[in-house]
N, C-alpha and C positions, 0 to 999 in steps of 0.2 A: 504494500500499499504506500501511497504517497503521504508523507507526514503533513505537508502543506494542505492537501486536500482533506485529510482527517481533521486538521485544526479548523478549517473554514467550515466544514460540515458540522462539527461540534458547536461552533459559535452560532451559526444559523439555527440549528435544531434546539439550542438551549433557550432561545428567546420565546417565551410563552406568547407574547403579543403577536409576534411574527407567525408562529404556528397556528394561532387562532384565526388568522386571515386565510389559511389554506383550507382546502376541502378535507384533506386527509392527515394533516399534522405531520407531513414528511417533507424531506428535501431530496432531490434527485441529482445524481452526477451524470452529466452529459445528456441523459434522455430519460423521460418518465416512462414507465411501463405502459403498455397498451391499455390496460384497464384503470389507469390513474384517474382520479377525479379532479376536476378544475374548480377553483384556481389552484395553481401549484407553483413550486419553485424548482428551477433547474440552475445548476452552476457548473462551470468547467474552465479548465485552464486553456487560454488561447495561445499563449507563448511563454517561454521561459528561456532566459539567457544566463549562462554562468559568466560572472565577472571576477577578474583577478586584479589585485592591487599589490604594490611593492611592499606595503607595510603589514598587510594582514596575511596571516596564515590561513590556508583554506580559501574557499571561494565564496563569493557573494552571489545570491540569486536575485534576479530581476524578472518578475513574472507578471503577466496580465491575466486576470481572471474575469470571467463573465458571471454575473449573478443576476437572475431575472425572474419575474413573476409572469406567468402565462395564464390568461383567462380565455375561456371559450364563450362565444356569444357576441351580441351586438355592442356591448359596453366594454370599454377598456378600463373602467374604474377599479375593478378588483385587481388587475395587474398593476395599475398605477399605485394602489394602496400597498401592495406587496413591495414594489420598487422603493417607495418612500421608507418603509420600515426596514428593508434590507440595508439602505444607506445608513440609517440610524444604527443598526447592529454592526456593520462592518467598518464604517469610516473611523479611522484612527483607533481601531480596536486593539485590545491587548490579546494576542494569541500565544499559546504555548505550543511550539512546533519542535518536535523531537529532532535533534541535530542541527537546529537553527536558532539564531537570535533574531527576532523580528525587529527591523529598523522602522518600517512604517507600512501602513495599509491605507490607501486613499483612492477615492473614485477619481478617475481621469475624465470620463465622459458618460453620458447617458445613452441608453438604448431604448428605442421605441419604434415598433413596426408592427404592421398587420400582416398576418399570414392567412390568405384565403385558401380554403380547401373545399371545393365544391360549394355547397350551400352554407358551409359553416365558416366562421371566422375565429382566428386565434390572435389575441393581442399579446405582444411580448413587450414588457417594460422592465427596465433594470439599469445596470451600470457595468462599466469596465473598471475594475479595481487593480491598481498597481500595488504589488506587494514586493518588498525588498527585505532580504535577510542577509545576515552574515553567518559564517560557520560558528557553531557553539563551541 
């Protein structure tokens, strides 16, 4: 398992207010299962770059993670509510990451798009979060 993914999952899952906004009280990595209820949360790493410096031993991690709410139907409001709460939960959060010391976790940009699927609509709202760590 990825210790950064585990830490982000734990942080999102631990927030009772956020979980109350979802239909099933869970968070999914990369893709929700076929039978998942909406609204829901999906998160995933989009990129990660190892960085080395002359003074630090080990390497630093510079990663970009997507965390978003997804709602099915005509209204984007449930996804927007999830996105707002995700930002409260993740922005400048303290995370315990095995093998890493968190330097910062901040939203770089927002995500907001509609995914039409036949007669259904899926609203995606969330953010791209920059996470930087150094070796523990």
